[in-house]
Structures are given as structure tokens and as C-alpha cells.
C-alpha positions as CSV (number, residue, x, y, z in Angstrom):
1,M,-23.2,-19.6,-5.2
2,R,-23.4,-16.9,-2.6
3,R,-21.2,-13.9,-3.3
4,P,-18.6,-13.6,-0.6
5,N,-18.0,-10.4,1.4
6,V,-14.4,-9.1,1.6
7,L,-12.9,-7.4,4.7
8,W,-9.5,-5.7,4.2
9,I,-7.5,-4.8,7.4
10,S,-4.3,-3.0,6.5
11,T,-1.8,-1.1,8.6
12,H,1.2,1.1,7.9
13,D,5.0,0.7,8.1
14,I,5.8,-2.8,9.3
15,N,7.4,-5.8,8.0
16,P,6.3,-9.5,9.0
17,H,7.0,-8.8,12.6
18,L,4.1,-10.9,13.9
19,G,4.2,-14.1,15.9
20,C,2.9,-16.2,13.0
21,Y,6.1,-15.3,11.1
22,Q,8.5,-16.8,13.7
23,G,11.2,-18.8,12.1
24,V,10.4,-17.3,8.8
25,Y,11.1,-13.5,9.2
26,P,14.0,-12.4,11.6
27,G,12.7,-10.5,14.6
28,A,9.2,-12.1,14.6
29,E,9.9,-13.8,17.8
30,Y,9.7,-10.4,19.7
31,A,6.1,-9.9,18.5
32,V,3.0,-10.2,20.7
33,T,0.1,-10.5,18.1
34,P,-2.4,-12.9,19.5
35,R,-5.3,-11.9,17.4
36,L,-3.4,-11.9,14.0
37,D,-1.7,-15.2,15.0
38,Q,-5.2,-16.7,15.4
39,L,-6.5,-15.2,12.1
40,A,-3.3,-17.0,10.5
41,A,-4.1,-20.3,12.2
42,E,-7.6,-20.1,10.8
43,G,-6.4,-19.1,7.3
44,V,-3.3,-18.9,5.1
45,V,0.1,-17.1,5.7
46,Y,2.1,-16.0,2.7
47,D,5.7,-15.9,3.6
48,N,6.9,-14.1,0.4
49,A,4.7,-11.1,-0.1
50,F,6.3,-8.0,-1.5
51,A,5.4,-4.2,-2.0
52,S,5.9,-2.5,-5.2
53,A,7.5,0.4,-3.5
54,P,8.9,1.1,0.0
55,V,6.6,3.8,0.7
56,C,3.0,4.2,1.2
57,A,1.3,6.2,-1.7
58,P,3.2,4.5,-4.6
59,S,2.6,1.1,-3.0
60,R,-1.1,1.7,-2.5
61,S,-1.4,3.1,-6.0
62,A,-0.2,-0.4,-7.2
63,I,-2.5,-2.4,-4.9
64,Y,-5.6,-0.3,-5.8
65,T,-5.0,-0.2,-9.7
66,G,-3.1,-3.6,-10.1
67,C,-0.5,-1.9,-12.2
68,H,3.1,-1.1,-11.6
69,P,3.8,2.5,-10.4
70,I,6.6,3.0,-13.0
71,S,4.1,2.0,-15.8
72,I,1.3,4.4,-14.7
73,G,3.3,7.4,-13.4
74,T,2.6,6.9,-9.7
75,M,6.1,6.0,-8.7
76,H,7.2,9.4,-7.0
77,M,6.4,10.2,-3.4
78,R,4.1,12.2,-3.6
79,T,2.5,13.1,-7.0
80,K,-0.7,13.6,-8.8
81,A,-0.5,11.2,-11.6
82,V,-2.5,10.8,-14.8
83,P,-2.6,7.2,-15.4
84,P,-3.5,5.8,-18.8
85,P,-7.3,6.0,-19.6
86,E,-8.0,2.3,-19.0
87,V,-6.6,2.5,-15.4
88,T,-9.0,3.0,-12.6
89,L,-9.3,2.1,-8.8
90,F,-10.3,-1.5,-8.8
91,T,-13.0,-0.9,-6.1
92,E,-15.3,0.4,-9.0
93,Y,-15.5,-3.1,-10.5
94,F,-16.9,-4.2,-7.2
95,R,-19.6,-1.4,-7.1
96,A,-20.5,-2.1,-10.8
97,A,-21.1,-5.8,-9.7
98,G,-23.3,-4.9,-6.8
99,W,-20.9,-5.0,-3.8
100,Y,-21.4,-2.2,-1.2
101,T,-17.8,-0.8,-1.2
102,T,-16.3,1.1,1.7
103,N,-13.1,2.7,2.7
104,N,-12.3,3.8,6.3
105,W,-10.7,6.1,5.5
106,F,-7.2,6.5,4.2
107,T,-6.7,6.9,0.5
108,D,-3.3,8.4,-0.7
109,F,-3.6,6.6,-4.1
110,Q,-1.3,9.2,-5.9
111,V,-4.7,10.4,-7.7
112,Q,-7.6,12.4,-6.4
113,T,-10.2,9.7,-5.5
114,P,-13.2,9.8,-7.7
115,G,-16.7,9.8,-6.3
116,T,-17.2,6.7,-8.2
117,A,-14.5,4.8,-6.2
118,F,-16.6,3.9,-3.0
119,D,-20.1,3.9,-1.7
120,D,-18.5,5.5,1.5
121,C,-15.1,6.8,2.0
122,S,-15.1,8.4,5.5
123,E,-14.0,7.7,9.0
124,T,-17.6,6.3,9.7
125,A,-17.4,3.9,6.6
126,H,-18.5,0.3,7.8
127,W,-20.2,-2.7,6.2
128,R,-23.0,-2.2,8.8
129,N,-24.2,0.8,6.7
130,R,-25.0,-1.2,3.6
131,P,-28.5,-0.9,2.4
132,T,-29.7,-4.5,3.1
133,D,-28.2,-7.5,5.0
134,D,-28.2,-9.4,1.9
135,T,-26.0,-6.9,0.0
136,P,-22.3,-8.2,-0.3
137,F,-19.8,-5.8,0.7
138,F,-16.1,-5.0,0.1
139,A,-14.9,-3.1,3.2
140,T,-11.4,-1.9,4.0
141,F,-10.1,-0.3,7.2
142,Q,-6.6,1.2,7.0
143,G,-5.1,2.0,10.4
144,M,-2.5,4.5,11.2
145,I,-1.4,2.9,14.8
146,T,1.9,1.5,13.4
147,H,2.7,4.7,11.2
148,E,6.4,5.6,11.8
149,S,5.1,8.9,13.3
150,Q,4.0,7.0,16.3
151,I,7.2,5.5,17.3
152,Y,8.5,9.1,18.0
153,L,5.7,10.4,20.1
154,D,6.6,11.9,23.4
155,D,6.3,9.6,26.4
156,E,2.9,10.9,27.4
157,A,1.4,10.8,24.0
158,F,3.0,7.5,23.3
159,A,1.4,6.1,26.5
160,A,-1.9,7.3,25.4
161,R,-1.4,5.6,22.0
162,T,-0.7,2.3,23.5
163,A,-3.2,2.6,26.3
164,G,-4.7,-0.7,25.4
165,L,-1.6,-2.6,26.3
166,L,-1.3,-5.0,29.3
167,P,1.9,-4.5,31.1
168,E,3.0,-8.0,30.1
169,E,2.3,-6.9,26.4
170,R,4.9,-4.3,26.4
171,H,8.3,-5.0,24.9
172,D,11.5,-4.6,26.8
173,P,14.0,-2.5,24.8
174,A,16.9,-4.7,26.3
175,E,15.4,-7.7,24.4
176,A,14.8,-5.9,21.0
177,P,16.1,-8.0,18.1
178,L,18.3,-5.2,16.6
179,P,19.3,-6.0,13.0
180,P,22.9,-5.6,12.4
181,Y,22.4,-2.5,10.1
182,H,21.1,-0.5,13.0
183,P,23.5,0.7,15.8
184,D,22.9,-0.7,19.4
185,T,22.1,2.4,21.1
186,P,19.3,3.4,23.6
187,V,17.6,5.5,20.7
188,F,17.5,2.4,18.4
189,R,16.4,0.0,21.2
190,Q,13.6,2.3,22.4
191,A,12.4,2.7,18.7
192,W,12.3,-1.1,18.1
193,A,10.4,-1.7,21.5
194,R,7.9,1.0,20.5
195,Y,7.5,-0.3,17.0
196,A,6.6,-3.8,18.6
197,D,4.4,-2.2,21.2
198,L,2.5,-0.4,18.3
199,I,2.1,-3.6,16.5
200,T,0.5,-5.2,19.5
201,E,-1.8,-2.2,19.8
202,M,-2.6,-2.7,16.1
203,D,-3.3,-6.3,16.8
204,H,-6.1,-5.3,19.3
205,W,-7.5,-3.0,16.7
206,A,-7.6,-5.6,14.1
207,G,-9.3,-8.1,16.5
208,E,-12.1,-5.5,16.8
209,F,-13.1,-6.0,13.2
210,L,-12.9,-9.8,13.6
211,D,-15.3,-9.7,16.5
212,Q,-17.6,-7.6,14.7
213,L,-17.9,-10.0,11.9
214,E,-18.6,-12.8,14.5
215,E,-21.3,-10.4,16.2
216,D,-23.0,-9.8,12.8
217,G,-22.9,-13.6,12.0
218,L,-20.6,-12.8,9.0
219,A,-17.5,-14.4,9.7
220,E,-18.3,-17.7,7.7
221,D,-19.2,-15.5,4.6
222,T,-16.4,-13.3,4.5
223,I,-12.8,-13.3,3.0
224,V,-10.5,-11.6,5.5
225,V,-7.2,-10.2,4.1
226,F,-4.6,-8.5,6.4
227,W,-1.7,-6.6,4.8
228,S,0.9,-3.8,5.3
229,E,1.9,-1.7,2.4
230,H,5.8,-1.4,3.1
231,G,8.6,-1.7,5.8
232,L,9.1,-0.2,9.2
233,G,9.7,3.5,9.5
234,M,13.5,3.4,10.4
235,P,16.8,3.8,8.4
236,R,17.1,1.1,5.7
237,G,13.4,0.1,6.0
238,K,10.8,2.5,4.7
239,R,12.1,4.3,1.6
240,W,14.8,1.7,0.9
241,S,14.4,-1.2,-1.6
242,Y,15.7,-4.0,0.7
243,E,13.7,-6.7,2.1
244,S,13.2,-4.3,5.1
245,G,11.5,-1.9,2.8
246,L,9.4,-4.4,0.6
247,R,8.7,-7.5,2.4
248,E,5.3,-7.6,4.0
249,P,2.9,-9.6,6.1
250,L,-0.1,-11.2,4.2
251,I,-2.8,-13.4,5.7
252,V,-5.9,-14.6,3.9
253,R,-8.8,-16.3,5.8
254,W,-11.6,-17.8,3.7
255,P,-13.8,-20.1,5.8
256,G,-15.0,-23.3,4.2
257,V,-12.8,-22.7,1.1
258,L,-9.2,-22.3,2.2
259,A,-8.1,-24.9,4.6
260,P,-6.9,-23.3,7.8
261,G,-3.2,-23.4,9.0
262,Q,-1.5,-23.4,5.6
263,R,1.8,-21.5,4.7
264,R,2.5,-20.6,1.2
265,T,5.9,-19.7,-0.1
266,E,5.4,-18.7,-3.7
267,I,6.2,-15.1,-4.6
268,V,3.2,-12.8,-4.2
269,Q,3.1,-9.1,-5.0
270,L,0.7,-7.0,-3.0
271,M,-0.6,-5.5,-6.2
272,D,-1.8,-9.0,-7.0
273,L,-4.6,-8.4,-4.3
274,A,-6.7,-6.4,-6.9
275,P,-7.1,-9.1,-9.5
276,T,-7.3,-11.9,-6.8
277,M,-10.3,-10.2,-5.0
278,L,-11.9,-9.8,-8.5
279,E,-11.1,-13.4,-9.4
280,V,-12.4,-14.9,-6.3
281,C,-15.6,-13.0,-6.2
282,G,-16.3,-14.0,-9.7
283,I,-15.8,-10.5,-11.4
284,P,-13.8,-10.5,-14.6
285,V,-10.3,-9.1,-14.3
286,P,-9.6,-6.3,-16.6
287,E,-7.0,-7.1,-19.3
288,H,-4.9,-4.0,-18.6
289,M,-4.1,-5.1,-15.0
290,Q,-0.4,-6.1,-14.9
291,A,-0.9,-8.0,-11.6
292,K,-2.0,-11.6,-11.4
293,P,-4.5,-13.4,-9.2
294,F,-2.9,-15.9,-6.7
295,L,-6.4,-17.6,-6.0
296,D,-9.2,-18.6,-8.0
297,R,-12.9,-18.7,-7.2
298,D,-12.5,-22.3,-6.0
299,G,-9.8,-21.4,-3.6
300,E,-7.1,-23.1,-5.8
301,F,-3.6,-21.5,-5.4
302,L,-2.3,-20.1,-8.5
303,V,1.6,-19.8,-8.8
304,Q,1.8,-16.8,-11.1
305,N,5.1,-14.9,-10.2
306,E,8.8,-16.0,-10.9
307,Y,9.8,-12.7,-9.6
308,A,8.5,-9.7,-7.6
309,F,9.5,-6.3,-9.0
310,G,9.8,-3.0,-7.3
311,G,11.7,0.4,-7.1
312,R,12.4,3.6,-5.3
313,D,11.9,7.0,-7.0
314,R,11.8,10.5,-5.7
315,M,11.0,10.7,-2.0
316,D,9.8,14.2,-1.2
317,V,13.0,16.2,-1.9
318,Q,15.2,13.1,-2.2
319,E,16.1,12.7,-5.9
320,D,17.0,9.0,-6.4
321,T,16.1,6.0,-8.6
322,C,16.5,2.3,-8.1
323,R,15.0,-0.9,-9.5
324,T,15.0,-4.2,-8.0
325,V,13.8,-7.9,-8.6
326,R,13.3,-10.8,-5.9
327,D,13.0,-14.3,-6.9
328,E,12.6,-17.1,-4.3
329,R,16.2,-16.8,-3.0
330,Y,17.9,-13.7,-4.3
331,R,17.4,-9.9,-4.4
332,Y,19.1,-7.8,-7.1
333,I,19.1,-3.9,-6.8
334,R,20.2,-1.6,-9.6
335,N,21.0,2.0,-8.4
336,L,20.6,4.4,-11.2
337,H,22.4,7.2,-9.2
338,P,25.1,5.4,-7.2
339,D,26.9,8.7,-6.6
340,R,24.0,9.7,-4.2
341,S,23.4,8.6,-0.6
342,G,20.6,6.2,0.1
343,M,19.9,8.5,3.1
344,Q,19.9,11.9,1.5
345,H,18.3,14.7,3.5
346,C,14.5,14.1,3.5
347,E,12.5,16.9,5.6
348,Y,10.1,14.7,7.4
349,P,12.1,11.6,8.5
350,D,15.1,13.7,9.3
351,H,13.4,15.0,12.4
352,L,12.7,11.3,13.6
353,A,15.0,10.1,16.4
354,T,16.5,7.2,14.5
355,W,17.5,9.2,11.6
356,A,19.1,11.8,13.8
357,E,20.9,9.3,15.8
358,L,22.4,7.6,12.8
359,R,23.6,10.9,11.5
360,R,24.9,11.9,14.9
361,L,26.9,8.8,15.0
362,H,28.2,9.2,11.5
363,S,29.2,12.8,12.5
364,L,31.3,11.3,15.3
365,E,33.1,9.3,12.8
366,G,33.8,12.5,10.9
367,N,35.5,13.7,14.0
368,Q,37.6,10.6,14.3
369,L,38.8,11.1,10.9
370,A,39.5,14.7,11.5
371,A,41.7,13.6,14.5
372,G,43.6,11.0,12.4
373,Q,41.9,8.0,14.1
374,V,40.4,4.9,12.6
375,R,36.6,5.0,12.6
376,D,34.9,2.7,15.0
377,V,31.7,4.1,16.0
378,L,29.5,2.5,13.3
379,T,30.3,-0.9,11.5
380,P,30.8,-0.8,7.7
381,L,27.2,-2.1,7.2
382,Q,25.7,0.6,9.4
383,R,28.0,3.3,7.8
384,S,26.8,2.2,4.3
385,V,23.2,3.2,5.3
386,V,24.2,6.9,5.6
387,A,27.3,6.9,3.2
388,A,27.7,9.4,0.5
389,S,27.4,6.9,-2.3
390,K,26.3,3.3,-3.0
391,P,27.1,0.3,-5.4
392,A,25.7,0.6,-8.9
393,E,24.5,-2.9,-8.3
394,E,23.6,-5.0,-5.2
395,L,23.0,-8.9,-4.8
396,Y,22.0,-10.7,-1.7
397,D,21.3,-14.3,-0.9
398,L,18.2,-14.0,1.4
399,H,18.6,-17.8,2.5
400,A,22.0,-17.3,3.8
401,D,21.8,-13.7,4.6
402,P,18.3,-12.4,5.5
403,H,19.6,-9.1,6.6
404,E,21.3,-8.4,3.3
405,T,24.6,-7.7,4.8
406,T,26.9,-9.2,2.3
407,D,26.8,-7.8,-1.4
408,L,27.4,-10.6,-3.7
409,A,27.3,-8.4,-7.0
410,T,30.9,-8.6,-7.5
411,D,31.5,-12.2,-6.6
412,P,32.3,-14.4,-9.6
413,A,30.6,-17.3,-7.9
414,H,27.3,-15.5,-8.4
415,A,27.9,-14.1,-11.8
416,E,25.3,-16.4,-13.3
417,V,22.6,-15.4,-10.8
418,L,23.5,-11.6,-11.4
419,D,23.1,-12.0,-15.1
420,R,19.8,-13.9,-14.8
421,L,18.3,-11.2,-12.6
422,R,19.6,-8.3,-14.6
423,R,17.8,-9.8,-17.7
424,A,14.8,-10.3,-15.7
425,L,14.8,-6.7,-14.6
426,D,15.5,-5.4,-18.1
427,G,12.7,-7.7,-19.4
428,W,10.2,-6.1,-16.8
429,I,11.1,-2.6,-17.6
430,E,10.7,-3.2,-21.4
431,E,7.4,-4.7,-20.9
432,V,5.7,-2.3,-18.6
433,G,7.9,0.9,-19.4
434,D,9.5,3.1,-16.9
435,L,8.1,6.7,-16.4
436,G,10.4,7.1,-13.5
437,Q,13.4,7.6,-15.8
438,L,11.8,10.7,-17.5
439,P,12.6,14.0,-16.1
440,E,9.7,14.6,-13.7
441,D,9.1,18.3,-15.1
442,E,8.4,16.8,-18.4
443,L,6.0,14.3,-17.3
444,I,4.0,16.8,-15.3
445,E,4.0,19.0,-18.3
446,Q,2.7,16.2,-20.5
447,W,-0.1,15.5,-17.8
448,R,-1.0,19.1,-17.0
449,P,0.1,21.6,-19.8
450,S,1.1,24.8,-18.5
451,G,0.2,23.5,-15.0
452,R,-3.6,23.2,-15.8
453,L,-5.8,20.1,-15.2
454,R,-7.3,18.6,-18.2
455,P,-11.0,18.7,-18.2
456,T,-13.4,15.8,-18.1
457,D,-16.0,16.4,-20.6
458,A,-19.6,16.7,-19.1
459,P,-21.8,13.6,-19.4
460,Q,-24.5,13.4,-22.0
461,V,-27.8,12.1,-20.5
462,A,-30.7,10.9,-22.6
463,V,-34.0,9.0,-21.9
464,E,-34.2,5.7,-23.6
465,D,-37.1,3.4,-23.0
466,G,-38.0,5.3,-19.9
467,R,-34.5,5.0,-18.4
468,L,-31.6,7.4,-18.0
469,V,-28.7,6.6,-20.2
470,A,-25.2,8.4,-19.8
471,T,-22.2,8.7,-21.7
472,C,-19.0,10.7,-21.6
473,S,-16.6,11.4,-24.5
474,T,-13.5,11.6,-22.4
475,P,-11.6,8.2,-22.7
476,G,-11.2,6.4,-19.4
477,S,-14.0,8.4,-17.6
478,S,-16.2,7.0,-14.9
479,L,-19.8,8.3,-14.3
480,G,-21.8,8.9,-11.2
481,W,-25.2,10.1,-10.4
482,T,-26.8,11.4,-7.3
483,T,-30.0,13.0,-6.2
484,D,-28.2,15.0,-3.4
485,P,-28.4,18.8,-4.3
486,A,-25.1,20.6,-4.1
487,G,-24.2,22.4,-1.2
488,E,-25.5,20.2,1.4
489,T,-23.9,20.1,5.0
490,V,-21.2,17.6,5.2
491,P,-22.4,14.6,7.3
492,A,-20.9,14.2,10.9
493,G,-17.8,12.1,10.6
494,F,-17.2,12.8,6.9
495,L,-13.7,13.8,6.2
496,A,-14.3,16.9,4.1
497,G,-11.0,17.8,2.6
498,A,-9.2,14.6,3.5
499,I,-6.4,13.4,1.2
500,G,-8.2,11.9,-1.7
501,S,-11.7,12.3,-0.3
502,P,-14.2,11.6,-3.2
503,E,-16.2,14.8,-2.6
504,Q,-15.8,17.8,-0.5
505,D,-19.7,18.4,-0.2
506,G,-20.8,15.3,1.3
507,R,-22.8,14.2,-1.7
508,H,-23.1,10.4,-2.3
509,W,-22.4,9.5,-5.7
510,R,-23.7,6.2,-7.2
511,L,-21.7,4.5,-9.9
512,Y,-23.2,4.5,-13.3
513,S,-22.9,1.1,-14.8
514,G,-25.8,1.0,-17.1
515,P,-29.2,2.6,-17.8
516,V,-30.8,3.8,-14.6
517,D,-34.5,3.7,-13.8
518,P,-35.6,7.2,-12.9
519,P,-35.6,7.7,-9.1
520,T,-38.4,9.2,-7.1
521,A,-36.5,12.5,-6.6
522,E,-37.5,15.6,-8.6
523,Q,-33.9,15.9,-10.0
524,V,-31.0,13.9,-10.6
525,W,-27.3,15.0,-11.3
526,F,-24.5,13.3,-13.3
527,R,-20.8,13.9,-13.2
528,A,-17.8,12.3,-14.9
529,W,-14.4,11.5,-13.6
530,R,-11.2,10.7,-15.2
531,L,-8.2,9.9,-13.1
532,G,-5.8,12.9,-13.0
533,H,-8.3,15.1,-14.8
534,E,-10.6,18.0,-13.5
535,P,-14.0,16.5,-12.8
536,S,-16.7,17.4,-15.3
537,E,-19.4,19.9,-14.5
538,D,-22.6,18.5,-13.1
539,V,-25.4,17.8,-15.5
540,A,-28.9,18.1,-13.9
541,V,-31.8,16.3,-15.2
542,R,-35.3,17.3,-14.0
543,L,-37.6,14.3,-13.6
544,R,-40.9,16.0,-12.5
């Protein structure tokens, strides 16, 4: 059986606001997304896909490790975690199995990305750079078009950012489907229209990769997956553990294996993508992964999850913790700090127009109270977003109330549901652990005593039967080797110093997965990485 290629197309900060989710997700009818709608028609749409966290770095850490952030220490936004030794970025398993593995280019996995993670991690990374046309590839492209920052550009910059849109593709703010938790003001209407414009621009961008697959004659041999890592960048979306923070689009196309035009309603966690990609490509799924594959190698659907779990932890300067569980109908949220606002000061988003607008309206209500008047600028639901406190528990019926407007946690008629979801959440935390409930300073001291990174031991290299054999005594380490001398000029387009970039000097590290035939170069270097540790010193081996 020919080994399939894999193409991941991912974006930032959106919910399922795509045309293919009309009737399934509120507001999707506003979307203009012809390319992704066509991809959906040719593949499978997952209606109930959920992120592990409502912000990018913790969510991506789950997707790329197949482990829950609270279990491996990647739950705070941001941090530099030291996961357990068995945990690594799953792309290494593809490299070891012979796939050409690329990332263009965003990482932000909560750990420094080792040189062993990708064949190419740069803004020029592409499957077209693989060594031969027969080499299978795992290529991921991670776009910034829909990032929350782009909604709030000045008019000139926003026009340039969305220059690819036709006039008829632009969204009318007057028609924006505002959810009930957002006030109906020009600021929010413009933000929603711009958010939709950016999604359409992103749709064009995604279509370019689909076109390139066709041009290269690879469309029939490639599994295409489209996803976003968390919800939209407005209040009660990104950074909140509601549907608007955690529910995501997920589309999978696998020609000749998955029948086109299907919809799936089972619960899928985005972190399930890692074991699923390994499973469908015939690569063993590591036992330590907590995620579960939702497809097998024959394209059979695997119903694995009764629940989707997630949570919110520190967000920059915001100190807050909540845990949430979602079944096919209900979402339960446990707020560990109910005395704190869900919209505490957070330096970056507090400069964004929608955050400022909601705070302005809340301030007007303060003026009303000072004058002895009844507050009427915001609705009770809108006021709850910026309120000084929140309930200890929340429960919502998503079938009857998709915007989560009515909290059922104190409703006696839902006591049985509440108890069941409480027990499910408790069982999950007991199973995977919860590092988010440890004082963060203590956790950091465990990881980096006195603030110092633990070292990775230098590799030991020997020649056995004419081949180079390397080992490292640091548990959980990955080894790489290269014939590129240190200190070379960074290649054009390589993001030296980028977040999580695997190397700062432009050297290409090959993953060591077994004895290596001596290359034709005069010298070869070995290095070891352990996630969260200082990389080892290079070990040079002179061959000639």
C-alpha cells in the first residue's frame, strides 16, 4: 500500500464560521468560504470538534503531543514546559518512518522546538522541497490571516490585508450575526464583519495549497486536514472555556478512502489529530499518548470519546483556572476562582477595540449606578462577561441554547446531568493529573532549579559494523546528526530566532532513528535534545 501524504492547513482564532457549517453552528450563514466548502463537499466535516484550551500555545501543545496540557505542564499561556520524558512532538514519528516533515512556519508549542522535529521549519518549508518525488510528506501550513490582531488593524492596513477579496465577498456589518453576549454597537458590528472578511481571505489562502496539490498531481494521494486551534478573538471567545472558545472547524479529505460529503457528529478532540495521523499512515501510536485516533488505516470511523475535556489557566497576567467537560449535548464548567472576573486585565487584548468597548459600556453602567439609576446599557448576559465574579459551576444545554445564555447549574431538573459531568471531570483529572493546580513558581523550580535549564547529556557515538551508532543517557532525549558545519549563514527565508525555531544557525539536523551509514562528508556532528532541557553539546566525528 502506498504511504499517503498528509497536508495540514491550519488557521488561528476562528470557530466553525464556514459555509459548510450552516445549520450546525450559529453565524455560519454569514460566511463566504467557497474553497473550504468545496473541500468539505469532497471530504468529511466534523460537527463536534473541540480544542483543549481556548488559546493558541496550550492548544497547539496538545495537538502536537497528543497529551492534555494539564498533564504535561503546557497549560499556562505562555510558558516553557518540561514535559515527562516520554513526550515528544509527534512529527518525529513521521520523520523516523521516512516521511519528509515540514512546518511553515508557526510553532508556539510551549517548548523550544528541537532540531529533530521537522526536516524544515521555516517560512519557505514546502513538500516541493522533499528529496525525491516518491518521498511521502507530512506538511503543515499555519496561517496568521485570521489572528485576532488582524481584526483591529487600521483601515489602510486592513484593506491591504484583505486585498484579495472581491467587493461582493465583503461582509456588511449591518448583517453581522451578533451573538447575544456581544452588545450591538458599531465597534462589535465592524469587528464581526472584519472577522468574516479575514476568514474569506484565509479561504483563498487555503485554496492555494489545494491548487498546488492538483498542479503536482498529488491530490489523490494526500490526506488534507483543515483546523483552527481555538475560538474567535473577541470577549467570551478566545481565552474563555465556552463553545465560542473551544469549538472548532475540522475537515478531512482522503480521496478514495473516505466517501465525500459526509458529516460526523461524534465528539472529537483536536489533540486526537496526532494519533489519528499516525494510525492512518500505519505508524504505531505511542502508548503514552492520551488522545485517541478517530480514523483507522482503512478509513473506518472510530468513536472513541464520550467527552471532550479542556480548561483555562493563566493567560499572561490573568491568574485564573477553570476546567470543563463537554458531552454530545451539555457543557459543564468548573471555575476554581469564582471570585475573579473572567475578563481580568490582560495587557494584549485590553488594547483591542472590542475589549475596550465592553469595558467602556460597563463603565457607563457604573455611572448609572452612581446616579441612582437602574443599569440598562448591557444585558445581564453581556454584563456577566466583564463582571467582577462568576459562578463556581456552570452548565449549559447546547441543543436548546447554543450561545450558552442560560446557566442550568442550579436547576433541580438538571441535577442528574450536573452530577454526571462533575464525576466525569473528576475522573479525568484523577486519570491525567492537573499540574495547573500547583503554584506555578513551584512548578518552574521543579523544572529549572534556581532558574537554570537542566542539561541534555552529550551523545555517545561509536562505529559498529561500519555504521555510526549513537546513544544519549538523558531519558526522553532525541538525537540528530548533520554534516553542516557550525556557524553557517542562515539560508534566505529561514526564520532565525523565530518562536520555537529548531536552530538559530540554519543547520539541517536529520533525525537519528538507528545506525547511520557514514556520509561522504569529512565530518559529522551529533546533538541530543530533551524537551525543556538545554540541548547537548555537539559531538564531532571525523570520518576522513
